[in-house]
C-alpha positions in Angstrom: 0.7 4.4 -17.8 0.8 2.1 -20.8 -2.0 -0.4 -20.9 -1.2 -4.1 -21.8 -3.0 -6.0 -24.5 -6.7 -6.6 -23.5 -6.4 -4.3 -20.5 -8.7 -1.4 -19.7 -8.3 1.5 -17.2 -10.8 1.5 -14.4 -9.6 4.2 -12.0 -6.8 6.7 -11.5 -6.1 8.9 -8.5 -3.5 10.7 -6.5 -2.8 8.7 -3.4 -0.5 8.4 -0.4 1.0 4.9 0.3 1.1 5.1 4.1 2.5 1.7 4.6 4.2 -1.0 2.5 5.5 -3.8 4.7 6.1 -7.6 4.9 7.0 -9.7 7.9 8.9 -7.1 10.1 10.3 -5.1 7.1 8.9 -1.8 6.0 9.9 -0.6 2.6 9.9 3.2 2.8 11.1 3.8 -0.8 7.7 2.4 -1.9 5.7 4.7 0.3 4.7 8.3 -0.2 2.6 10.3 -2.8 2.0 9.1 -6.3 -0.6 8.3 -8.9 -2.4 5.0 -8.7 -3.8 3.2 -11.7 -6.4 0.4 -11.4 -6.9 -1.5 -14.6 -9.0 -4.6 -15.4 -5.8 -6.7 -14.7 -3.4 -4.9 -12.3 -2.8 -2.1 -9.8 0.2 0.2 -10.4 1.7 3.2 -8.6 3.8 5.8 -10.5 5.8 8.7 -9.1 7.8 11.6 -10.6 11.5 11.0 -9.9 14.0 13.5 -11.2 11.6 14.6 -14.0 10.8 11.0 -15.1 7.7 9.0 -14.4 8.7 5.7 -12.7 6.5 2.7 -11.8 7.2 2.4 -8.1 5.4 -1.0 -7.9 2.7 -2.9 -9.7 1.0 -6.3 -9.4 -1.7 -8.3 -11.1 -5.1 -8.2 -9.3 -5.0 -12.0 -9.0 -2.2 -11.6 -6.5 -4.5 -9.8 -4.0 -5.3 -12.1 -1.2 -7.4 -9.7 0.9 -8.9 -6.2 0.4 -10.5 -4.1 3.2 -11.4 -0.6 4.1 -10.4 0.6 7.5 -11.3 3.7 9.5 -14.4 5.7 10.4 -13.6 9.2 9.2 -10.1 8.9 7.5 -10.8 5.7 5.7 -7.9 3.8 4.0 -7.6 0.9 1.6 -5.8 -2.1 3.0 -4.4 -4.8 0.7 -2.7 -8.1 1.3 -0.7 -9.0 -1.8 1.4 -12.1 -2.7 5.0 -10.7 -2.5 6.5 -12.7 -5.4 3.9 -11.1 -7.8 4.9 -7.5 -7.0 7.4 -5.8 -9.4 9.2 -2.6 -8.9 11.3 -0.3 -11.1 13.6 0.1 -8.1 16.8 -1.9 -8.8 17.3 -2.5 -5.1 13.9 -4.2 -4.7 13.2 -7.7 -6.0 10.3 -9.6 -4.6 10.4 -12.5 -7.1 12.0 -15.0 -4.7 10.2 -13.9 -1.6 7.5 -15.9 0.2 4.6 -14.5 2.0 2.5 -11.3 1.7 3.0 -7.6 1.6 0.5 -5.4 3.5 -0.3 -2.0 1.9 -2.1 0.9 3.5 -3.3 3.4 0.8 -5.0 6.7 1.5 -7.2 7.3 -1.5 -10.3 9.5 -2.0 -12.9 6.7 -2.4 -11.4 3.5 -0.8 -14.8 1.7 -0.9 -14.9 2.1 -4.7 -11.4 0.7 -5.1 -12.1 -2.1 -2.6 -15.2 -3.1 -4.6 -13.4 -3.0 -8.0 -10.3 -4.9 -6.7 -12.5 -7.6 -4.9 -14.5 -8.1 -8.1 -11.4 -8.3 -10.4 -9.2 -10.4 -8.1 -11.6 -13.3 -7.7 -10.0 -16.6 -8.3 -11.7 -18.5 -11.0 
């Protein structure tokens, strides 16, 4: 992952995107295993595709409307993100003109730590 100017890396983990949906649509191409990167400004998921590292999706933390942790034993990170702020390297997916929110369900080792960091960094000022 290449950091942008003024950006610092906060966390990095292998994860499973269990769900990526909006309205009644589920985007399976954005689901599955990958490496997640949480920086001081954004969250990004990268995957290996045909020997190349591809940014499956990314969004600025200011686009996060809600962050929660769900579950008792198998806890997951739940995010509600403004659709038009999400970008993807997939040519078939363009959220720029979309209205509403995407709901993400992410299986990560320490969802509470991610939730805390994202909540702190996504605060509207």
